Every structure is written in structure tokens, then in C-alpha cells.
ChimeraX commands (.cxc) that place a marker at each C-alpha (Angstrom):
marker #1 position 0.18,0.36,-0.04 radius 0.5
marker #1 position 1.78,3.59,-1.06 radius 0.5
marker #1 position 0.24,6.87,-1.40 radius 0.5
marker #1 position -0.22,8.43,-4.35 radius 0.5
marker #1 position 1.63,12.06,-4.06 radius 0.5
marker #1 position 3.46,13.18,-6.94 radius 0.5
marker #1 position 1.53,14.40,-9.65 radius 0.5
marker #1 position 3.43,14.58,-13.21 radius 0.5
marker #1 position 3.82,18.01,-14.63 radius 0.5
marker #1 position 2.77,19.87,-11.92 radius 0.5
marker #1 position 5.05,22.60,-10.60 radius 0.5
marker #1 position 5.88,22.69,-6.83 radius 0.5
marker #1 position 3.43,24.17,-4.83 radius 0.5
marker #1 position 1.67,23.55,-1.01 radius 0.5
marker #1 position 1.36,20.22,-0.11 radius 0.5
marker #1 position -1.89,19.27,1.32 radius 0.5
marker #1 position -1.48,17.53,4.60 radius 0.5
marker #1 position -1.77,14.18,4.85 radius 0.5
marker #1 position -5.05,12.45,6.33 radius 0.5
marker #1 position -6.26,10.33,9.43 radius 0.5
marker #1 position -9.61,9.23,10.97 radius 0.5
marker #1 position -10.40,9.49,13.87 radius 0.5
marker #1 position -11.62,5.67,14.12 radius 0.5
marker #1 position -13.79,6.31,17.23 radius 0.5
marker #1 position -15.54,8.17,14.94 radius 0.5
marker #1 position -16.65,5.69,12.95 radius 0.5
marker #1 position -19.51,3.00,13.20 radius 0.5
marker #1 position -17.35,0.48,14.81 radius 0.5
marker #1 position -19.46,-2.53,13.12 radius 0.5
marker #1 position -18.36,-1.70,10.05 radius 0.5
marker #1 position -15.34,-0.62,10.69 radius 0.5
marker #1 position -13.19,-2.43,8.16 radius 0.5
marker #1 position -15.55,-1.88,5.27 radius 0.5
marker #1 position -15.48,1.66,5.89 radius 0.5
marker #1 position -12.03,2.04,6.45 radius 0.5
marker #1 position -10.90,0.31,2.97 radius 0.5
marker #1 position -13.68,3.46,1.36 radius 0.5
marker #1 position -12.14,5.69,3.04 radius 0.5
marker #1 position -8.59,5.11,2.44 radius 0.5
marker #1 position -9.56,5.05,-1.37 radius 0.5
marker #1 position -10.75,8.69,-0.59 radius 0.5
marker #1 position -7.28,9.57,0.26 radius 0.5
marker #1 position -7.38,9.07,4.08 radius 0.5
marker #1 position -4.09,7.68,4.92 radius 0.5
marker #1 position -3.31,7.12,8.65 radius 0.5
marker #1 position -6.10,5.63,11.51 radius 0.5
marker #1 position -6.17,7.55,14.64 radius 0.5
marker #1 position -7.28,5.97,17.77 radius 0.5
marker #1 position -8.35,7.37,21.02 radius 0.5
marker #1 position -7.22,5.92,24.56 radius 0.5
marker #1 position -9.20,8.13,26.71 radius 0.5
marker #1 position -10.13,7.71,30.41 radius 0.5
marker #1 position -12.91,10.27,31.48 radius 0.5
marker #1 position -10.17,11.68,34.74 radius 0.5
marker #1 position -8.56,12.80,31.62 radius 0.5
marker #1 position -10.91,14.06,29.09 radius 0.5
marker #1 position -14.62,13.97,30.57 radius 0.5
marker #1 position -15.23,10.84,27.53 radius 0.5
marker #1 position -14.60,7.59,26.77 radius 0.5
marker #1 position -12.04,6.14,23.70 radius 0.5
marker #1 position -11.39,2.74,22.80 radius 0.5
marker #1 position -9.45,-0.13,24.15 radius 0.5
marker #1 position -6.36,-1.12,23.36 radius 0.5
marker #1 position -7.57,-4.25,21.70 radius 0.5
marker #1 position -8.88,-2.26,18.63 radius 0.5
marker #1 position -5.09,-1.38,17.97 radius 0.5
marker #1 position -4.11,-4.91,18.07 radius 0.5
marker #1 position -7.20,-5.87,15.96 radius 0.5
marker #1 position -6.60,-3.22,13.57 radius 0.5
marker #1 position -2.81,-4.09,13.00 radius 0.5
marker #1 position -4.20,-7.66,11.97 radius 0.5
marker #1 position -6.65,-6.86,9.61 radius 0.5
marker #1 position -4.88,-3.74,7.91 radius 0.5
marker #1 position -1.63,-2.38,6.69 radius 0.5
marker #1 position -2.04,1.62,7.56 radius 0.5
marker #1 position -0.59,3.18,9.57 radius 0.5
marker #1 position -2.15,3.23,13.32 radius 0.5
marker #1 position -1.22,6.23,15.36 radius 0.5
marker #1 position -2.45,6.19,18.88 radius 0.5
marker #1 position -3.32,9.33,20.97 radius 0.5
marker #1 position -2.94,8.13,24.88 radius 0.5
marker #1 position -5.29,10.55,27.04 radius 0.5
marker #1 position -4.80,8.86,30.60 radius 0.5
marker #1 position -3.45,9.76,34.00 radius 0.5
marker #1 position -0.94,7.38,33.69 radius 0.5
marker #1 position 0.11,7.14,29.80 radius 0.5
marker #1 position 3.48,5.39,30.31 radius 0.5
marker #1 position 1.88,1.36,30.40 radius 0.5
marker #1 position -0.52,2.20,27.31 radius 0.5
marker #1 position 2.63,3.74,25.65 radius 0.5
marker #1 position 4.41,0.21,26.44 radius 0.5
marker #1 position 0.85,-1.97,25.22 radius 0.5
marker #1 position 0.03,0.12,22.44 radius 0.5
marker #1 position 3.63,-0.64,20.91 radius 0.5
marker #1 position 3.57,-3.98,21.89 radius 0.5
marker #1 position 0.07,-4.38,20.12 radius 0.5
marker #1 position 1.76,-3.10,16.58 radius 0.5
marker #1 position 1.15,0.76,17.02 radius 0.5
marker #1 position 2.80,2.92,13.91 radius 0.5
marker #1 position 3.26,5.88,16.83 radius 0.5
marker #1 position 2.39,6.74,19.97 radius 0.5
marker #1 position 1.20,10.03,21.22 radius 0.5
marker #1 position 1.43,11.40,24.72 radius 0.5
marker #1 position 0.37,14.86,26.09 radius 0.5
marker #1 position 3.36,17.33,26.93 radius 0.5
marker #1 position 1.23,17.92,30.55 radius 0.5
marker #1 position 1.53,14.25,31.18 radius 0.5
marker #1 position 5.33,13.79,30.88 radius 0.5
marker #1 position 6.79,12.91,33.93 radius 0.5
marker #1 position 10.30,10.42,34.06 radius 0.5
marker #1 position 8.52,7.11,33.92 radius 0.5
marker #1 position 6.43,8.48,30.89 radius 0.5
marker #1 position 9.56,9.27,28.99 radius 0.5
marker #1 position 11.26,6.60,29.90 radius 0.5
marker #1 position 8.41,4.81,28.35 radius 0.5
marker #1 position 8.30,6.75,25.10 radius 0.5
marker #1 position 12.21,6.45,25.02 radius 0.5
marker #1 position 11.62,2.47,24.94 radius 0.5
marker #1 position 9.00,2.67,22.33 radius 0.5
marker #1 position 11.06,4.67,20.22 radius 0.5
marker #1 position 14.34,2.11,20.57 radius 0.5
marker #1 position 11.82,-0.47,19.61 radius 0.5
marker #1 position 10.54,1.29,15.94 radius 0.5
marker #1 position 7.17,3.19,17.52 radius 0.5
marker #1 position 7.47,6.17,16.43 radius 0.5
marker #1 position 7.07,9.05,19.66 radius 0.5
marker #1 position 4.87,12.25,19.58 radius 0.5
marker #1 position 4.15,15.02,21.59 radius 0.5
marker #1 position 0.26,16.22,22.09 radius 0.5
marker #1 position 0.54,20.04,22.78 radius 0.5
marker #1 position -3.26,21.79,24.43 radius 0.5
marker #1 position -4.90,24.69,22.55 radius 0.5
marker #1 position -2.96,27.55,24.32 radius 0.5
marker #1 position -0.42,25.45,25.55 radius 0.5
marker #1 position 3.11,26.56,25.09 radius 0.5
marker #1 position 5.18,24.56,23.37 radius 0.5
marker #1 position 7.69,23.12,26.10 radius 0.5
marker #1 position 11.45,23.54,23.86 radius 0.5
marker #1 position 13.16,21.24,26.87 radius 0.5
marker #1 position 10.45,18.78,26.50 radius 0.5
marker #1 position 11.10,18.39,23.09 radius 0.5
marker #1 position 14.43,18.28,23.30 radius 0.5
marker #1 position 14.27,15.65,26.08 radius 0.5
marker #1 position 11.47,13.42,24.21 radius 0.5
marker #1 position 12.67,13.80,20.13 radius 0.5
marker #1 position 9.32,13.42,18.56 radius 0.5
marker #1 position 8.83,12.49,15.55 radius 0.5
marker #1 position 5.49,14.64,15.54 radius 0.5
marker #1 position 4.18,17.75,17.29 radius 0.5
marker #1 position 0.53,17.08,17.26 radius 0.5
marker #1 position -1.46,20.21,18.44 radius 0.5
marker #1 position -5.39,20.28,19.49 radius 0.5
marker #1 position -7.31,22.47,18.09 radius 0.5
marker #1 position -10.48,21.01,20.58 radius 0.5
marker #1 position -10.34,20.49,24.29 radius 0.5
marker #1 position -9.41,17.09,24.33 radius 0.5
marker #1 position -10.95,14.26,25.38 radius 0.5
marker #1 position -14.00,13.77,23.20 radius 0.5
marker #1 position -15.92,14.18,19.61 radius 0.5
marker #1 position -17.90,17.30,18.55 radius 0.5
marker #1 position -15.86,19.88,20.60 radius 0.5
marker #1 position -15.46,23.93,19.13 radius 0.5
marker #1 position -12.48,24.82,17.48 radius 0.5
marker #1 position -10.39,26.77,19.93 radius 0.5
marker #1 position -9.27,29.31,17.15 radius 0.5
marker #1 position -6.30,30.03,19.74 radius 0.5
marker #1 position -4.60,26.43,18.20 radius 0.5
marker #1 position -3.64,28.05,15.20 radius 0.5
marker #1 position -0.31,29.93,17.06 radius 0.5
marker #1 position 0.51,27.05,17.83 radius 0.5
marker #1 position 0.68,25.59,15.11 radius 0.5
marker #1 position 2.89,28.25,13.71 radius 0.5
marker #1 position 4.83,27.83,16.85 radius 0.5
marker #1 position 5.61,23.93,15.81 radius 0.5
marker #1 position 5.78,24.69,12.21 radius 0.5
marker #1 position 9.41,27.16,13.08 radius 0.5
marker #1 position 10.06,24.09,15.59 radius 0.5
marker #1 position 9.67,21.72,12.76 radius 0.5
marker #1 position 11.63,24.29,10.37 radius 0.5
marker #1 position 14.81,23.89,12.78 radius 0.5
marker #1 position 14.87,20.01,12.38 radius 0.5
marker #1 position 13.73,19.37,16.16 radius 0.5
marker #1 position 10.48,17.09,14.38 radius 0.5
marker #1 position 9.58,16.52,11.06 radius 0.5
marker #1 position 5.49,16.74,11.15 radius 0.5
marker #1 position 2.99,18.85,12.58 radius 0.5
marker #1 position 0.07,17.58,12.99 radius 0.5
marker #1 position -3.61,19.04,14.35 radius 0.5
marker #1 position -6.72,17.09,15.69 radius 0.5
marker #1 position -9.77,18.30,16.83 radius 0.5
marker #1 position -12.61,20.32,14.53 radius 0.5
marker #1 position -11.22,19.94,11.12 radius 0.5
marker #1 position -13.69,20.77,8.56 radius 0.5
marker #1 position -14.05,22.67,5.43 radius 0.5
marker #1 position -14.15,26.34,7.42 radius 0.5
marker #1 position -10.52,25.11,9.61 radius 0.5
marker #1 position -8.60,23.04,7.81 radius 0.5
marker #1 position -6.98,25.84,5.07 radius 0.5
marker #1 position -6.35,27.74,8.33 radius 0.5
marker #1 position -4.42,24.65,10.03 radius 0.5
marker #1 position -2.89,24.14,6.62 radius 0.5
marker #1 position -2.22,27.75,6.49 radius 0.5
marker #1 position -0.92,27.62,10.04 radius 0.5
marker #1 position 2.11,24.93,8.67 radius 0.5
marker #1 position 0.30,21.73,9.80 radius 0.5
marker #1 position 1.22,18.79,7.27 radius 0.5
marker #1 position -1.21,16.14,8.76 radius 0.5
marker #1 position -4.87,16.36,9.72 radius 0.5
marker #1 position -7.29,13.77,11.62 radius 0.5
marker #1 position -10.44,14.12,10.41 radius 0.5
marker #1 position -13.18,13.38,12.95 radius 0.5
marker #1 position -16.92,14.10,13.53 radius 0.5
marker #1 position -16.67,17.25,11.13 radius 0.5
marker #1 position -16.28,15.29,8.61 radius 0.5
marker #1 position -18.08,12.27,9.18 radius 0.5
marker #1 position -21.35,13.59,10.95 radius 0.5
marker #1 position -23.04,9.95,10.17 radius 0.5
marker #1 position -20.03,7.60,11.52 radius 0.5
marker #1 position -19.61,6.43,8.30 radius 0.5
marker #1 position -17.41,7.13,4.83 radius 0.5
marker #1 position -21.16,7.68,3.24 radius 0.5
marker #1 position -22.71,11.68,3.17 radius 0.5
marker #1 position -19.57,12.46,4.69 radius 0.5
marker #1 position -17.85,16.49,3.96 radius 0.5
marker #1 position -14.45,15.13,2.26 radius 0.5
marker #1 position -15.94,17.32,-1.35 radius 0.5
marker #1 position -15.84,20.35,1.23 radius 0.5
marker #1 position -13.00,20.19,2.38 radius 0.5
marker #1 position -11.41,19.34,-0.72 radius 0.5
marker #1 position -12.59,22.51,-2.14 radius 0.5
marker #1 position -11.90,24.32,0.89 radius 0.5
marker #1 position -8.42,23.49,0.67 radius 0.5
marker #1 position -8.34,24.38,-3.14 radius 0.5
marker #1 position -9.76,27.62,-2.30 radius 0.5
marker #1 position -6.53,28.89,-0.04 radius 0.5
marker #1 position -4.19,27.89,-2.96 radius 0.5
marker #1 position -2.06,30.30,-3.98 radius 0.5
marker #1 position -1.85,30.21,-8.04 radius 0.5
marker #1 position -4.47,28.64,-10.64 radius 0.5
marker #1 position -2.71,25.68,-11.18 radius 0.5
marker #1 position -2.47,24.34,-7.38 radius 0.5
marker #1 position -6.23,25.03,-7.77 radius 0.5
marker #1 position -6.55,22.99,-10.55 radius 0.5
marker #1 position -5.06,20.08,-8.03 radius 0.5
marker #1 position -7.42,20.86,-5.09 radius 0.5
marker #1 position -4.44,23.39,-4.06 radius 0.5
marker #1 position -1.76,21.39,-3.86 radius 0.5
marker #1 position 1.63,20.10,-6.02 radius 0.5
marker #1 position 1.33,16.71,-3.86 radius 0.5
marker #1 position -2.44,15.54,-3.56 radius 0.5
marker #1 position -3.18,12.64,-1.28 radius 0.5
marker #1 position -6.91,12.80,-2.36 radius 0.5
marker #1 position -6.29,10.83,-5.53 radius 0.5
marker #1 position -7.11,7.43,-4.80 radius 0.5
marker #1 position -4.52,4.88,-4.51 radius 0.5
marker #1 position -4.49,1.93,-6.43 radius 0.5
marker #1 position -3.46,-0.69,-3.75 radius 0.5
marker #1 position -6.25,-1.98,-1.16 radius 0.5
marker #1 position -5.46,-1.52,2.86 radius 0.5
marker #1 position -7.30,-4.40,3.40 radius 0.5
marker #1 position -6.76,-7.75,4.44 radius 0.5
marker #1 position -9.61,-9.88,4.23 radius 0.5
marker #1 position -11.35,-9.19,6.95 radius 0.5
marker #1 position -14.63,-7.37,6.57 radius 0.5
marker #1 position -14.98,-5.96,10.28 radius 0.5
marker link #1:1,2 radius 0.2
marker link #1:2,3 radius 0.2
marker link #1:3,4 radius 0.2
marker link #1:4,5 radius 0.2
marker link #1:5,6 radius 0.2
marker link #1:6,7 radius 0.2
marker link #1:7,8 radius 0.2
marker link #1:8,9 radius 0.2
marker link #1:9,10 radius 0.2
marker link #1:10,11 radius 0.2
marker link #1:11,12 radius 0.2
marker link #1:12,13 radius 0.2
marker link #1:13,14 radius 0.2
marker link #1:14,15 radius 0.2
marker link #1:15,16 radius 0.2
marker link #1:16,17 radius 0.2
marker link #1:17,18 radius 0.2
marker link #1:18,19 radius 0.2
marker link #1:19,20 radius 0.2
marker link #1:20,21 radius 0.2
marker link #1:21,22 radius 0.2
marker link #1:22,23 radius 0.2
marker link #1:23,24 radius 0.2
marker link #1:24,25 radius 0.2
marker link #1:25,26 radius 0.2
marker link #1:26,27 radius 0.2
marker link #1:27,28 radius 0.2
marker link #1:28,29 radius 0.2
marker link #1:29,30 radius 0.2
marker link #1:30,31 radius 0.2
marker link #1:31,32 radius 0.2
marker link #1:32,33 radius 0.2
marker link #1:33,34 radius 0.2
marker link #1:34,35 radius 0.2
marker link #1:35,36 radius 0.2
marker link #1:36,37 radius 0.2
marker link #1:37,38 radius 0.2
marker link #1:38,39 radius 0.2
marker link #1:39,40 radius 0.2
marker link #1:40,41 radius 0.2
marker link #1:41,42 radius 0.2
marker link #1:42,43 radius 0.2
marker link #1:43,44 radius 0.2
marker link #1:44,45 radius 0.2
marker link #1:45,46 radius 0.2
marker link #1:46,47 radius 0.2
marker link #1:47,48 radius 0.2
marker link #1:48,49 radius 0.2
marker link #1:49,50 radius 0.2
marker link #1:50,51 radius 0.2
marker link #1:51,52 radius 0.2
marker link #1:52,53 radius 0.2
marker link #1:53,54 radius 0.2
marker link #1:54,55 radius 0.2
marker link #1:55,56 radius 0.2
marker link #1:56,57 radius 0.2
marker link #1:57,58 radius 0.2
marker link #1:58,59 radius 0.2
marker link #1:59,60 radius 0.2
marker link #1:60,61 radius 0.2
marker link #1:61,62 radius 0.2
marker link #1:62,63 radius 0.2
marker link #1:63,64 radius 0.2
marker link #1:64,65 radius 0.2
marker link #1:65,66 radius 0.2
marker link #1:66,67 radius 0.2
marker link #1:67,68 radius 0.2
marker link #1:68,69 radius 0.2
marker link #1:69,70 radius 0.2
marker link #1:70,71 radius 0.2
marker link #1:71,72 radius 0.2
marker link #1:72,73 radius 0.2
marker link #1:73,74 radius 0.2
marker link #1:74,75 radius 0.2
marker link #1:75,76 radius 0.2
marker link #1:76,77 radius 0.2
marker link #1:77,78 radius 0.2
marker link #1:78,79 radius 0.2
marker link #1:79,80 radius 0.2
marker link #1:80,81 radius 0.2
marker link #1:81,82 radius 0.2
marker link #1:82,83 radius 0.2
marker link #1:83,84 radius 0.2
marker link #1:84,85 radius 0.2
marker link #1:85,86 radius 0.2
marker link #1:86,87 radius 0.2
marker link #1:87,88 radius 0.2
marker link #1:88,89 radius 0.2
marker link #1:89,90 radius 0.2
marker link #1:90,91 radius 0.2
marker link #1:91,92 radius 0.2
marker link #1:92,93 radius 0.2
marker link #1:93,94 radius 0.2
marker link #1:94,95 radius 0.2
marker link #1:95,96 radius 0.2
marker link #1:96,97 radius 0.2
marker link #1:97,98 radius 0.2
marker link #1:98,99 radius 0.2
marker link #1:99,100 radius 0.2
marker link #1:100,101 radius 0.2
marker link #1:101,102 radius 0.2
marker link #1:102,103 radius 0.2
marker link #1:103,104 radius 0.2
marker link #1:104,105 radius 0.2
marker link #1:105,106 radius 0.2
marker link #1:106,107 radius 0.2
marker link #1:107,108 radius 0.2
marker link #1:108,109 radius 0.2
marker link #1:109,110 radius 0.2
marker link #1:110,111 radius 0.2
marker link #1:111,112 radius 0.2
marker link #1:112,113 radius 0.2
marker link #1:113,114 radius 0.2
marker link #1:114,115 radius 0.2
marker link #1:115,116 radius 0.2
marker link #1:116,117 radius 0.2
marker link #1:117,118 radius 0.2
marker link #1:118,119 radius 0.2
marker link #1:119,120 radius 0.2
marker link #1:120,121 radius 0.2
marker link #1:121,122 radius 0.2
marker link #1:122,123 radius 0.2
marker link #1:123,124 radius 0.2
marker link #1:124,125 radius 0.2
marker link #1:125,126 radius 0.2
marker link #1:126,127 radius 0.2
marker link #1:127,128 radius 0.2
marker link #1:128,129 radius 0.2
marker link #1:129,130 radius 0.2
marker link #1:130,131 radius 0.2
marker link #1:131,132 radius 0.2
marker link #1:132,133 radius 0.2
marker link #1:133,134 radius 0.2
marker link #1:134,135 radius 0.2
marker link #1:135,136 radius 0.2
marker link #1:136,137 radius 0.2
marker link #1:137,138 radius 0.2
marker link #1:138,139 radius 0.2
marker link #1:139,140 radius 0.2
marker link #1:140,141 radius 0.2
marker link #1:141,142 radius 0.2
marker link #1:142,143 radius 0.2
marker link #1:143,144 radius 0.2
marker link #1:144,145 radius 0.2
marker link #1:145,146 radius 0.2
marker link #1:146,147 radius 0.2
marker link #1:147,148 radius 0.2
marker link #1:148,149 radius 0.2
marker link #1:149,150 radius 0.2
marker link #1:150,151 radius 0.2
marker link #1:151,152 radius 0.2
marker link #1:152,153 radius 0.2
marker link #1:153,154 radius 0.2
marker link #1:154,155 radius 0.2
marker link #1:155,156 radius 0.2
marker link #1:156,157 radius 0.2
marker link #1:157,158 radius 0.2
marker link #1:158,159 radius 0.2
marker link #1:159,160 radius 0.2
marker link #1:160,161 radius 0.2
marker link #1:161,162 radius 0.2
marker link #1:162,163 radius 0.2
marker link #1:163,164 radius 0.2
marker link #1:164,165 radius 0.2
marker link #1:165,166 radius 0.2
marker link #1:166,167 radius 0.2
marker link #1:167,168 radius 0.2
marker link #1:168,169 radius 0.2
marker link #1:169,170 radius 0.2
marker link #1:170,171 radius 0.2
marker link #1:171,172 radius 0.2
marker link #1:172,173 radius 0.2
marker link #1:173,174 radius 0.2
marker link #1:174,175 radius 0.2
marker link #1:175,176 radius 0.2
marker link #1:176,177 radius 0.2
marker link #1:177,178 radius 0.2
marker link #1:178,179 radius 0.2
marker link #1:179,180 radius 0.2
marker link #1:180,181 radius 0.2
marker link #1:181,182 radius 0.2
marker link #1:182,183 radius 0.2
marker link #1:183,184 radius 0.2
marker link #1:184,185 radius 0.2
marker link #1:185,186 radius 0.2
marker link #1:186,187 radius 0.2
marker link #1:187,188 radius 0.2
marker link #1:188,189 radius 0.2
marker link #1:189,190 radius 0.2
marker link #1:190,191 radius 0.2
marker link #1:191,192 radius 0.2
marker link #1:192,193 radius 0.2
marker link #1:193,194 radius 0.2
marker link #1:194,195 radius 0.2
marker link #1:195,196 radius 0.2
marker link #1:196,197 radius 0.2
marker link #1:197,198 radius 0.2
marker link #1:198,199 radius 0.2
marker link #1:199,200 radius 0.2
marker link #1:200,201 radius 0.2
marker link #1:201,202 radius 0.2
marker link #1:202,203 radius 0.2
marker link #1:203,204 radius 0.2
marker link #1:204,205 radius 0.2
marker link #1:205,206 radius 0.2
marker link #1:206,207 radius 0.2
marker link #1:207,208 radius 0.2
marker link #1:208,209 radius 0.2
marker link #1:209,210 radius 0.2
marker link #1:210,211 radius 0.2
marker link #1:211,212 radius 0.2
marker link #1:212,213 radius 0.2
marker link #1:213,214 radius 0.2
marker link #1:214,215 radius 0.2
marker link #1:215,216 radius 0.2
marker link #1:216,217 radius 0.2
marker link #1:217,218 radius 0.2
marker link #1:218,219 radius 0.2
marker link #1:219,220 radius 0.2
marker link #1:220,221 radius 0.2
marker link #1:221,222 radius 0.2
marker link #1:222,223 radius 0.2
marker link #1:223,224 radius 0.2
marker link #1:224,225 radius 0.2
marker link #1:225,226 radius 0.2
marker link #1:226,227 radius 0.2
marker link #1:227,228 radius 0.2
marker link #1:228,229 radius 0.2
marker link #1:229,230 radius 0.2
marker link #1:230,231 radius 0.2
marker link #1:231,232 radius 0.2
marker link #1:232,233 radius 0.2
marker link #1:233,234 radius 0.2
marker link #1:234,235 radius 0.2
marker link #1:235,236 radius 0.2
marker link #1:236,237 radius 0.2
marker link #1:237,238 radius 0.2
marker link #1:238,239 radius 0.2
marker link #1:239,240 radius 0.2
marker link #1:240,241 radius 0.2
marker link #1:241,242 radius 0.2
marker link #1:242,243 radius 0.2
marker link #1:243,244 radius 0.2
marker link #1:244,245 radius 0.2
marker link #1:245,246 radius 0.2
marker link #1:246,247 radius 0.2
marker link #1:247,248 radius 0.2
marker link #1:248,249 radius 0.2
marker link #1:249,250 radius 0.2
marker link #1:250,251 radius 0.2
marker link #1:251,252 radius 0.2
marker link #1:252,253 radius 0.2
marker link #1:253,254 radius 0.2
marker link #1:254,255 radius 0.2
marker link #1:255,256 radius 0.2
marker link #1:256,257 radius 0.2
marker link #1:257,258 radius 0.2
marker link #1:258,259 radius 0.2
marker link #1:259,260 radius 0.2
marker link #1:260,261 radius 0.2
marker link #1:261,262 radius 0.2
marker link #1:262,263 radius 0.2
marker link #1:263,264 radius 0.2
marker link #1:264,265 radius 0.2
view
């Protein structure tokens, strides 16, 4: 399974953000079918939320979801850990096949840092999440050395929460850190939709997590992906870019290969 990104004959221009789907926002009884459909629509990563109510006021998915997805799907699985004690989940998520594990900056302790280093040494990518308006801790970034900074654009812990515009400043801060080589990717998670995605991309996001704003019916059907594409196209700086959804490298082209390994969960 490969993501088609290079468009022959298109001049260099803005890069479209890579798209992940928040698995908790899909119908769990049709998960395999939905993921395969969404991959065909240009979604290239899976985002699994582990939440306890003491952290974010909501409930996420069980750890078993990670291993179930890994057995049936080849797409990258990014595990977002919103737990008061994240270190056991960091280790178990890595053991169950997570591509990356992400913890919140405010959750960092020496034990959490040790768990993240173990995961990184074992080949699981590490990410650090920052709440809306929270300053990025450069010492924490230097200590953890995350591959990705995930900027929350809602109060974390549940779907359907309102967009927090102060997150855009944090995205800009993260993109400046990316320019120094401190991190490789800047992701935005929360309230991503046609109205907000262009702002996030302009601020420097190169990964977006899609949830209930784009999939209000918990399925690929009647989704808002076309609106999202048009919004990103409208933010392009040149007619050439607009012809390709605002990007010289367009992840919305359906990939040739299917990610499924034969289950229709």
C-alpha cells in the first residue's frame, strides 16, 4: 500500500496535509469496510484515541482495537493516549502494533519519558500533543525528540467539541520548530473541517485528523470530504494549484492498492 503523491507535470506548490481518520468517530460494527472505503477516498492513516474520563471527560477505544486493526489492515496506526498514567498504555500500544504513540505534554514525567524512549528504540514513532493555547516546551521536545507534534484544536477528550482558534498560533510555533529540524511533522487534531482546514494548513499543518465534523454520520457516506477538498483548493495561491485541490502533491487521488487483508469488520 502506497500513497500516490507526485502528479506529473505539476509545478512545485503547497503540500496538501496528510489525512487520518479518528476511528472512534466511525461505526465500530462496520469498521473494516469503512476504513477500506476511506482509504480509497484519500485517507491514509488511522487515529486511535485512548481516553479515560479523568483526563478528558470522555471515553475512547480499548487497547484491543490496535491489535484488531493491525491484524486486518496495513495502514499506519497512530495511537493518541489521553490517560492520567499513560506509560503502561505506551508500552502496550507499541506491543500491539501501533505505528506511533502520542502523549500529552502535560502528562510527561520521568517514567513516561522512559516508556516513550523504549517505544522509540523498538521502532514505534513518538509524538507529543499540545493543548490549545499551551506553549510548546522546547526542553520537553529536546528530551523526548518526538517525530511529530500534535496540536489540539479542541479541548481534548471527546468528539464534537468546538474549535479553539488560539491553536493556530501553536501550529505556527510548531511549524517553526519543524523548520529547525526539532520535529519532522506537525499534526492538528480536533474540529477539522471545511472552515478550519485551510487555516490549519496555512499555519503549517502537514497532517490533519478527521472526525465528526467531516463524518457526521459515523461512516464514509454523506461525508464532507468534497467540501474539505474545495476549501483547501480555495486557499491555493495559484490557478495551477487550484486545479489539483490546492496542492502540487495531492493525497486525494485514490491509491491503487487496497489496505484490507480480507476482513470486513
